[in-house]
N, C-alpha and C positions, 0 to 999 in steps of 0.2 A: 475793259473800258465801260464806264458808267453810261447807261442810256439816259438821254435827256427826258425830263418830265414833259408832260403835254404843254405846259405853259412855256417852257424853254424851247420846245420844238416849234410851237406856234410863232414865237418871236423870231426864231431863226428862219422859218419859212417865209414869214412876212418881210423880213429884211432882205431875203433873196428876191422876193417879188419886187420890192422897191428898187433894188439894184438893177433888175432886168426890165422893169416896166417904166421906171422913172415917173414922169408926170402923167402917164397913162393910168397909173394906179389911183383909183378914186377913194379917198379916205372915208367918205360917207358910205360908200358901198361896202367897205371893209367893216365898218361899224354895224351896218345892217346885217352882214354875214354873221358877225359875232352874236348879234341878238337872235338870229334864227337858229344858230348852233345851240344856244342855251335853251331853246324851247323843248328839247327832248333828245333821246338817244338816236332816233332815226335822222333828224336833221343834222345832228352832230356827225354821224357816220358819213352822210352825204357830203359834208363840207370838209372832211379831213382825210381825203385820200392819201395825201403825202404822209400822214402819220401812219395810216394802214401800211403803206409801202415800207416805212421805216421799221415797223415792229412785227409784221406778220410772221416772219421766220423765227423771231424770238418766241412768239406765242405758239406757233405750229411749225417746228423745224422739219418735220417729216414732209411737208409740202414742197420743200426745195428740190427734192429728188424726182418729182413728177416730170414727165416730158414737157418741154417748152413748145409753145405755139404763139401765133400772133393773137394776143388776148386783148380784151376790152380794157382790163385794168380796173377802172372805177365803175365796176358793174353794180348797179343797185336797181331797185324797183322803178325809180323815176327816170331811168335811162332807156326806157322803152316808149315807143309811140308809133304814130301812123304818118304816112307820107304817100305821095303818088310816085310810082316808079316811072321809068322811061316809056312804058306802054300805057301809062295813065291809070294803072290799077292801084287800088287802095291796099297798101301793105302795112304790116305791123312787124316791129322788131326793135333791135337796139338802135338808138339814134344819137348816141354821144360817144365819140371815139377819141376825145382829146387826151386820154391817158393810155391809149393803145400802145403796146410794146410786146416784145417777145418775153414771155414769162411762163412758169409752170401753169398748165391749163387749169389746175384745181383752184388757183387763186380766184378766178372769176366765179367759180361755183361756190366757194366759201364766202366770198363777199356778197354774192347775191343771196345766199341762204341767210347770212347775218342780217341783211337788209329786210328780208321777208320776216324774220323773227322779230325785228324791232318795229317794222312798219305795219305788220299785219298779224299781231299775236293772236287775233281772234280766229284765224283760219286753221289753227291746229297746233299740235305740239311740235317741238323742235324735230322730233323723229319723223312726224308726218310731213312737215314742210321739206325736210331733206330728202325723204324717200320719194316724194312727188317730183322734186327738182331732178333727182337722179333718173327717175323714170322718163321724164321729159327730155333730158339731155341724151339719154340712150336712144330714144326714139328719133331724135334729131340727127344723131350720128348715123343711125341705120337708114334714114330716109331724109337726107337734107333737101329742103326746098323752101321757096319763099312762102311766107304766111300771107296769102292773098285773101283779104277779108270778103271780097265779093264772091268767092268760089266756095271752098270747103270750110270756111270759118265764119259762117254767118252768126253763130252763137257769140263769137268774140267781137264781131262788128257791133253787136247790140250793147256791149260793155264799154266800148271806147268812145271818146269824143271825136267825131269825124271832122276833119279840117273844113273850113268854110268854102274852100274852092272845089268841093266835091261836085 
């Protein structure tokens, strides 16, 4: 079966959106999304998760056999942020779960690495970015805990924009 082109895929996805959202779909917002997508590879990646999901196993078929977990799905650099938890602590982490589903865990890692390579090419080579991500992932698996900025992560607190209600 022939795979759709990105133009065909976009038209099919947007037709699906219109069918499911009806009048709630705002045409002007869709035009703005298209303009932002055209600004570069990172905004394009951010705006096209459906296409990623359509094609990732064609591009990387080996990923399909990795163990499945409840994954973020649309994981990229701009899906992290800060908020107050139930105890009032300022925490940092993933803040967008609208594409969460059971899928091979490596899909989140590959998508995050792709976003880092596209969004922050100045931080290092592909090998360096991936090695650092893997190291952080392994540390997180070995010692899972919330990233509380007021405690052990003051250095990260200095990098983030703190919500006004702090």
